[in-house]
C-alpha positions as MATLAB code, in Angstrom:
seq = 'XXXXXXXXXXXXXXXXXXXXXXXXXXXXXXXXXXXXXXXXXXXXXXXXXXXXXXXXXXXXXXXXXXXXXXXXXX';
ca = [
       0.000    0.000    0.000;
       1.232    3.473   -0.762;
       2.492    5.107    2.422;
       0.431    8.285    1.898;
      -2.821    6.327    1.702;
      -1.964    4.366    4.823;
      -1.210    7.560    6.729;
      -4.510    9.118    5.663;
      -6.486    6.072    6.760;
      -4.623    5.903   10.072;
      -5.185    9.616   10.744;
      -8.880    9.321    9.924;
      -9.356    6.341   12.207;
      -7.400    7.949   15.028;
      -9.513   11.091   14.767;
     -12.738    9.095   14.708;
     -11.676    7.085   17.749;
     -10.642   10.183   19.681;
     -13.870   11.998   18.849;
     -16.040    9.038   19.747;
     -14.178    8.471   23.001;
     -14.444   12.077   24.105;
     -18.104   12.225   23.173;
     -18.901    9.144   25.194;
     -16.760   10.114   28.152;
     -18.436   13.503   28.394;
     -21.947   12.053   28.093;
     -23.954   11.982   31.327;
     -24.345    8.179   31.535;
     -23.496    5.724   34.283;
     -19.997    4.247   34.198;
     -21.152    0.809   33.103;
     -23.256    2.254   30.289;
     -20.375    4.434   29.140;
     -17.963    1.492   29.117;
     -20.440   -0.569   27.091;
     -20.874    2.266   24.591;
     -17.099    2.661   24.317;
     -16.700   -1.066   23.683;
     -19.381   -1.029   20.986;
     -17.900    2.080   19.379;
     -14.398    0.621   19.266;
     -15.727   -2.672   17.931;
     -17.438   -0.779   15.118;
     -14.326    1.298   14.458;
     -12.250   -1.879   14.320;
     -14.601   -3.364   11.744;
     -14.540   -0.154    9.686;
     -10.749   -0.066    9.880;
     -10.540   -3.630    8.591;
     -12.922   -2.788    5.752;
     -10.960    0.356    4.854;
      -7.685   -1.554    4.917;
      -9.119   -4.290    2.708;
     -10.439   -1.740    0.201;
      -7.094    0.074    0.119;
      -5.246   -3.210   -0.284;
      -7.560   -4.296   -3.117;
      -7.135   -0.934   -4.862;
      -3.352   -1.190   -4.543;
      -3.320   -4.710   -5.959;
      -5.568   -3.673   -8.849;
      -3.324   -0.719   -9.645;
      -0.230   -2.914   -9.482;
      -1.798   -5.438  -11.858;
      -2.770   -2.662  -14.277;
       0.767   -1.321  -14.260;
       2.208   -4.774  -14.914;
      -0.217   -5.277  -17.806;
       0.781   -1.921  -19.298;
       4.473   -2.805  -19.006;
       3.897   -6.089  -20.852;
       2.102   -4.263  -23.673;
       4.923   -1.733  -24.052;
];
């Protein structure tokens, strides 16, 4: 994966996690409810991160294959 794309995805996910955490921590819920919400939020973020990584990896592989095909034609 191109390093710029990886950095963008990592920055986005870090920002989303920080925002979600602060939002939940500042919410007026009981401790147990807040912990459960945090767990659910991080589980969802983990799933989204895996999906984003897979999409980026697939796009990279597709681009690499296209470049190899173009080189063979040249």
